[in-house]
GUTOR-30626 format. One line per 3 residues: for each residue x, y, z of C-alpha. Coordinates in Angstrom, 3 decimals, m for minus. Layout:
N
X Y Z | ...
//
This chain:
490
25.607 14.150 32.561 | 25.288 11.540 29.786 | 22.070 13.028 28.431
23.541 16.519 28.172 | 26.623 15.056 26.519 | 24.406 13.366 23.957
22.768 16.711 23.317 | 26.105 18.447 22.846 | 27.590 15.653 20.743
24.573 15.483 18.421 | 24.822 19.284 18.015 | 21.076 19.574 18.371
20.009 23.156 17.751 | 23.476 24.597 16.983 | 23.909 27.243 14.308
24.915 25.962 10.886 | 27.764 27.599 9.019 | 27.445 29.039 5.550
27.887 26.366 2.906 | 27.458 23.535 5.362 | 24.894 20.877 4.553
21.854 21.586 6.696 | 20.498 18.108 7.279 | 22.210 14.753 7.556
20.133 13.469 4.665 | 17.630 14.792 2.215 | 14.232 15.311 3.778
12.598 14.744 0.435 | 13.665 11.127 m0.041 | 12.990 7.912 1.765
16.129 5.957 1.036 | 18.371 7.583 3.662 | 15.742 7.846 6.398
16.690 5.691 9.354 | 15.242 5.388 12.805 | 15.761 3.273 15.883
19.336 3.720 17.068 | 19.126 7.482 17.459 | 15.725 7.632 19.103
15.284 8.001 22.850 | 12.711 6.847 25.349 | 10.301 9.598 26.358
11.453 9.898 29.997 | 14.982 10.493 28.726 | 13.622 12.908 26.143
11.768 14.871 28.823 | 14.921 15.041 30.914 | 16.754 16.344 27.859
14.158 19.089 27.389 | 14.612 20.196 30.990 | 18.396 20.367 30.656
18.260 22.256 27.379 | 15.651 24.655 28.714 | 17.875 25.595 31.661
20.937 26.040 29.462 | 19.379 28.240 26.775 | 17.989 31.346 28.504
19.063 33.449 25.546 | 16.340 31.858 23.385 | 13.785 34.083 25.065
15.496 37.234 23.814 | 14.953 40.656 25.338 | 11.499 41.118 26.763
9.267 43.752 25.230 | 7.899 45.941 28.004 | 5.875 48.498 26.114
2.080 48.552 25.924 | 0.630 48.757 22.437 | m2.238 51.213 22.524
m3.921 50.376 19.248 | m4.203 47.750 16.575 | m1.874 49.578 14.173
0.909 49.358 16.724 | 0.274 45.633 17.035 | 0.550 45.223 13.280
3.946 46.924 13.277 | 5.296 44.708 16.016 | 8.240 42.710 14.676
6.830 39.448 15.973 | 3.729 39.765 13.810 | 4.171 37.074 11.158
1.547 38.662 8.906 | 3.822 41.572 7.957 | 6.955 39.600 7.113
7.735 40.042 3.453 | 9.605 36.742 3.193 | 6.482 34.750 3.927
4.356 33.550 1.041 | 1.585 32.160 3.250 | m0.390 34.740 5.198
m0.645 33.737 8.832 | m2.756 34.900 11.703 | m0.995 36.308 14.721
m1.625 34.045 17.706 | m4.479 35.519 19.677 | m5.292 38.123 17.023
m8.891 36.954 16.900 | m10.684 36.726 20.244 | m12.971 33.940 21.267
m16.486 34.733 20.099 | m18.177 37.205 22.446 | m21.778 36.078 22.209
m22.915 39.272 23.910 | m22.343 40.970 20.576 | m24.913 38.687 18.966
m27.651 39.819 21.316 | m27.326 43.388 20.093 | m27.188 42.158 16.518
m30.339 40.102 16.873 | m32.324 42.915 18.453 | m31.193 45.944 16.504
m29.447 44.603 13.405 | m26.382 46.711 14.172 | m23.822 46.673 16.945
m23.826 50.355 17.792 | m21.349 52.044 15.546 | m18.533 50.452 13.605
m16.115 52.567 15.587 | m17.329 51.119 18.904 | m17.153 47.558 17.587
m13.647 48.051 16.251 | m12.545 49.481 19.587 | m14.076 46.524 21.455
m12.437 43.931 19.208 | m9.112 45.758 19.362 | m9.221 45.657 23.155
m10.081 41.976 23.139 | m7.204 41.254 20.760 | m4.812 43.263 22.902
m5.976 41.626 26.131 | m5.542 38.141 24.616 | m2.151 38.832 23.037
m0.517 41.388 25.357 | 1.110 38.834 27.648 | 2.887 37.229 24.717
3.778 40.555 23.065 | 5.466 41.762 26.233 | 7.640 38.666 26.170
6.163 36.999 29.231 | 6.764 33.252 29.146 | 3.584 31.153 29.496
3.221 29.606 32.923 | 2.800 26.068 31.607 | 5.238 23.845 33.447
7.994 22.115 31.551 | 7.275 19.016 33.611 | 5.195 17.140 31.060
4.436 14.256 33.383 | 4.483 13.652 37.110 | 6.526 10.995 38.872
3.987 8.320 37.958 | 4.932 8.583 34.289 | 6.975 5.395 34.358
3.862 3.575 35.492 | 0.501 3.772 33.788 | 1.191 6.588 31.310
4.416 4.975 30.162 | 2.658 1.676 29.700 | m0.021 3.377 27.614
2.525 5.042 25.348 | 4.109 1.665 24.678 | 0.781 0.727 23.042
0.099 4.030 21.299 | m0.148 2.231 17.953 | m3.111 0.094 19.003
m6.655 1.042 18.037 | m8.140 0.642 21.521 | m5.884 3.390 22.934
m7.946 5.299 25.541 | m7.182 8.979 24.970 | m9.432 10.080 27.854
m7.470 7.997 30.355 | m4.188 9.148 28.828 | m5.242 12.793 29.185
m5.943 12.243 32.884 | m2.626 10.460 33.443 | m0.727 13.307 31.770
m2.476 15.990 33.819 | m4.237 17.425 30.787 | m1.087 17.447 28.632
m2.062 14.588 26.330 | m1.399 16.512 23.122 | 2.076 17.768 24.057
3.146 14.432 25.535 | 1.808 12.382 22.635 | 3.493 14.540 19.976
6.868 14.513 21.758 | 6.652 10.733 21.918 | 5.594 10.293 18.275
8.132 12.788 16.882 | 10.872 10.978 18.782 | 9.616 7.515 17.848
9.485 8.359 14.142 | 12.981 9.859 14.270 | 11.704 13.284 13.189
13.531 15.244 15.887 | 16.889 13.944 14.724 | 16.094 13.942 11.014
14.958 17.571 10.896 | 17.410 18.667 13.630 | 14.524 20.151 15.628
15.377 22.238 18.671 | 13.669 20.548 21.622 | 12.920 23.799 23.432
11.292 25.285 20.336 | 9.365 22.078 19.698 | 8.003 22.062 23.223
7.146 25.767 22.974 | 5.245 25.211 19.737 | 3.308 22.221 21.079
2.337 24.123 24.227 | 1.090 26.988 22.042 | m1.058 24.612 20.027
m2.450 22.859 23.102 | m3.256 26.168 24.804 | m5.028 27.500 21.724
m7.594 24.707 21.853 | m10.547 25.788 24.000 | m11.080 23.417 26.906
m14.635 24.724 27.358 | m15.613 23.092 24.066 | m17.165 19.675 24.808
m15.769 18.225 21.566 | m13.384 20.490 19.644 | m10.646 20.633 22.264
m7.073 19.418 22.723 | m8.196 15.906 23.648 | m9.953 15.620 20.271
m6.740 16.776 18.585 | m4.756 14.134 20.482 | m7.305 11.476 19.538
m7.112 12.389 15.834 | m3.304 12.416 16.021 | m3.234 8.941 17.565
m5.577 7.686 14.830 | m3.375 9.314 12.188 | m0.363 7.544 13.676
m2.184 4.215 13.288 | m3.082 4.960 9.663 | 0.492 5.974 8.794
1.550 2.480 9.868 | m0.773 0.733 7.395 | 1.553 m1.403 5.225
0.381 m0.168 1.829 | 1.025 3.432 2.876 | 3.928 3.107 5.324
6.426 1.634 2.883 | 6.315 4.758 0.700 | 6.178 7.523 3.293
9.108 9.910 3.644 | 10.051 11.719 6.872 | 8.430 14.846 5.464
5.163 12.991 4.843 | 5.085 11.697 8.418 | 5.987 15.115 9.807
3.190 16.800 7.836 | 0.623 14.121 8.663 | 1.201 14.261 12.423
1.474 18.056 12.500 | m1.732 18.539 10.496 | m3.613 16.133 12.766
m2.359 17.986 15.837 | m3.399 21.455 14.660 | m6.348 20.691 12.378
m8.933 22.257 14.745 | m6.770 24.720 16.681 | m8.660 27.720 18.135
m12.012 26.190 17.175 | m14.773 28.475 18.554 | m17.240 25.657 19.262
m19.667 26.688 16.517 | m19.768 25.733 12.832 | m19.200 27.750 9.677
m22.884 28.518 8.942 | m23.132 30.085 12.400 | m20.141 32.332 11.705
m21.551 33.300 8.327 | m25.049 34.207 9.486 | m23.717 36.191 12.452
m21.302 38.025 10.111 | m18.305 37.063 12.213 | m15.015 38.688 11.216
m13.503 35.291 10.315 | m16.301 34.693 7.790 | m15.579 38.070 6.226
m11.835 37.473 6.244 | m12.126 34.181 4.340 | m15.133 35.178 2.241
m17.335 32.407 3.677 | m15.138 29.663 2.163 | m13.665 27.009 4.485
m13.726 29.639 7.204 | m12.722 27.481 10.170 | m10.200 25.386 8.247
m8.459 28.493 6.894 | m8.344 29.896 10.409 | m6.847 26.664 11.796
m4.206 26.644 9.068 | m3.190 30.304 9.282 | m3.109 30.155 13.080
m0.797 27.138 12.894 | 1.517 28.936 10.484 | 1.621 31.879 12.860
2.603 29.629 15.766 | 5.268 27.859 13.701 | 6.880 31.207 12.921
6.441 32.562 16.411 | 8.070 29.521 17.998 | 10.856 29.449 15.411
10.523 25.672 15.120 | 11.458 25.642 11.426 | 13.657 28.748 11.401
16.822 26.708 10.783 | 15.453 25.212 7.559 | 15.820 26.816 4.118
13.141 29.413 3.360 | 11.910 27.521 0.300 | 11.461 24.356 2.317
9.621 26.162 5.116 | 7.233 27.727 2.620 | 6.578 24.326 1.044
5.816 22.834 4.469 | 3.379 25.659 5.220 | 1.585 25.189 1.904
1.271 21.421 2.237 | 0.133 21.787 5.832 | m2.629 24.079 4.596
m3.670 21.601 1.919 | m4.047 18.880 4.548 | m5.994 20.983 7.050
m8.293 22.410 4.371 | m9.152 18.848 3.332 | m10.951 18.364 6.664
m13.715 20.747 5.545 | m16.754 18.484 5.721 | m18.399 20.390 2.852
m15.692 18.947 0.564 | m16.445 15.358 1.564 | m18.013 14.357 m1.752
m15.162 15.940 m3.689 | m12.521 13.829 m1.964 | m14.666 10.704 m1.823
m15.311 10.859 m5.566 | m11.600 11.282 m6.334 | m10.719 8.438 m3.979
m13.237 6.106 m5.615 | m11.986 7.014 m9.094 | m8.371 6.252 m8.154
m9.325 2.899 m6.658 | m11.587 1.949 m9.579 | m8.849 2.798 m12.074
m6.121 1.280 m9.892 | m3.897 4.250 m10.719 | m2.657 5.274 m7.269
1.117 5.429 m7.508 | 2.465 6.149 m4.047 | 5.965 6.689 m5.393
4.473 9.926 m6.717 | 4.568 12.781 m4.183 | 1.184 14.126 m5.281
m0.510 10.772 m4.786 | 1.108 10.346 m1.368 | m0.130 13.789 m0.387
m3.634 12.891 m1.543 | m3.566 9.776 0.633 | m2.410 11.869 3.580
m5.487 14.036 3.002 | m7.709 10.952 2.963 | m6.013 9.533 6.067
m6.534 12.804 7.940 | m10.184 12.913 6.900 | m10.635 9.357 8.175
m8.881 10.174 11.452 | m11.036 13.266 11.928 | m14.302 11.285 11.774
m13.036 7.991 13.204 | m14.946 8.187 16.507 | m17.748 5.823 15.347
m15.032 3.255 14.568 | m13.735 3.178 18.154 | m14.875 0.768 20.843
m18.367 1.571 22.135 | m17.296 3.119 25.439 | m15.112 5.750 23.741
m17.314 6.168 20.677 | m20.391 6.845 22.818 | m18.543 9.449 24.868
m17.368 11.284 21.748 | m20.892 11.150 20.311 | m22.362 12.718 23.423
m19.678 15.390 23.442 | m20.181 16.468 19.830 | m23.962 16.539 20.241
m23.622 18.608 23.395 | m21.590 21.112 21.365 | m24.295 21.095 18.668
m26.996 21.668 21.277 | m25.104 24.598 22.782 | m24.986 26.227 19.362
m28.710 25.570 18.934 | m29.427 27.156 22.316 | m27.503 30.265 21.246
m29.347 30.425 17.952 | m32.665 30.176 19.794 | m31.655 32.820 22.311
m30.661 35.303 19.625 | m33.618 34.512 17.355 | m31.556 32.878 14.631
m32.574 29.897 12.543 | m31.471 26.711 14.312 | m28.829 24.823 12.339
m29.364 21.159 11.388 | m28.612 18.699 14.227 | m28.522 21.545 16.764
m32.093 21.384 18.088 | m32.009 19.355 21.279 | m35.809 19.040 21.271
m35.906 17.561 17.767 | m32.493 16.022 17.090 | m31.579 13.135 19.396
m28.088 11.774 19.808 | m28.992 8.384 18.260 | m30.627 10.032 15.239
m27.656 12.352 14.697 | m25.158 9.503 14.990 | m27.060 7.169 12.682
m27.197 9.854 9.997 | m23.522 10.719 10.511 | m22.452 7.098 10.147
m24.689 6.414 7.163 | m23.876 9.429 5.021 | m20.328 10.385 6.011
m18.434 7.682 7.894 | m19.443 4.471 6.111 | m18.888 5.714 2.514
m15.396 6.991 3.338 | m14.286 3.973 5.365 | m15.647 1.542 2.769
m13.175 3.056 0.302 | m10.417 3.107 2.923 | m10.985 m0.625 3.387
m10.519 m1.147 m0.354 | m7.274 0.821 m0.232 | m5.783 m1.061 2.726
m6.877 m4.509 1.486 | m8.727 m5.305 4.697 | m5.884 m5.155 7.173
m6.521 m6.187 10.816 | m6.856 m2.526 11.780 | m9.444 m1.882 9.075
m11.401 m5.008 10.000 | m11.474 m3.939 13.650 | m12.670 m0.443 12.739
m15.426 m1.694 10.452 | m16.545 m4.171 13.087 | m16.826 m1.427 15.707
m18.660 0.765 13.206 | m21.302 m1.897 12.535 | m21.803 m2.696 16.211
m21.982 0.956 17.255 | m24.527 1.757 14.577 | m26.658 m1.185 15.723
m26.536 0.105 19.298 | m27.574 3.613 18.291 | m30.423 2.144 16.248
m31.585 0.160 19.266 | m31.513 3.290 21.409 | m33.366 5.228 18.737
m35.999 2.505 18.458 | m36.494 2.404 22.228 | m36.930 6.160 22.400
m39.425 6.176 19.548 | m41.318 3.187 20.940 | m41.750 4.762 24.382
m42.735 8.092 22.840 | m40.350 10.157 24.976 | m40.593 13.897 24.471
m37.607 15.976 23.372 | m36.630 17.038 26.891 | m36.246 13.426 27.966
m34.361 12.234 24.904 | m31.202 14.137 25.659 | m30.757 12.918 29.222
m31.740 9.343 28.385 | m28.999 8.907 25.820 | m26.351 10.160 28.187
m27.426 7.851 30.985 | m28.347 4.725 29.087 | m26.296 2.149 27.266
m26.849 m1.361 25.943
//
């Protein structure tokens, strides 16, 4: 059992004695960070996970068999991270907020009230219990530990060997991994960057956390799902390898960047913040209409980190710092703050005062890199970019259909009869993507990756303009525009 021996010899996941140095080197510095010799190939890593999983039944702990009858009982449950005094960052219990029940909106639109507050609270409490009860009773999720099938060493393995290339097809990779693209990709990247060894991460806890994150993305969302998270993570991996940035990054920077990309849209409801605000959703009230979704993604991630115990072996101060910086990165993806970050980025580049030896400046560049990764779809090759464009517009149109059904004002870009896919994409590229990536190009000094992205961006915009022109020239009505874009291509 050479793999198990390696596990035992490396003392992965063992308890550390009082006074013993926790990590082999400081996680805050770059000088002692090494990778290569201690990393493993993913098939070997998967085999290791299986062996460790079988040998550590005690990690599950005693199962809780009671049924919590009300929300107060749930709040007092010891697994609820929100009531732990040691935590500085408030987290959301996994599953504490149900997926939006749009039936509630119908009553709101017609009567202005949803019965009585007591009835609504009882309904939400039941939904929260129903969503969380399986976990609270200690039942292990049914997701198989077999990340890949026997064909892994073929096509999927070949794809992972090229995970750092910009033409990486995340849709194909998701099919080859049986819908486990996010879990598989993160295991591979954490191992490849040496993060598992450097932070002494327990493989069972890491896998448990990644499965939680993947499951908490809603597959029914056309765009904001786990495949989008995997795509953003792969883009983030490419950006972290850019020479001007890579030479200064510490293990902690890489860990935060990949983790933030993975969880930046977790539990996304498939509607935007204005929708939550105007329907008076409980998340909008909780976060006072400020970065509602981003706060929810962050706090949910913190809750899953604590629930999985992934960082439980680290010092409390360090864990709190990781949680705070993770929040800063995820909150930066709020599109309403685009001008704020773009202006700061331009100022730094104009003044040539970015000092990446400084931790604050490195963190700022991680925020910029994550923002670029989050909106990088127009910079992909046409086949992938077009598919992402159609998916995000389909999600917009679904929101518009709901707003029409419940007699709400239709949000911008959500009217399928007025807003075509080409028009939406041209505006998105012109006002959001191009300004940010023009500055990113200045920062990276026109590396091959940046040149490829900008080339794709120009070509894709030209194709959308051609489609838009053809639609306008033929005078298609709104009902025909939507289907034409999906079926046609230059």
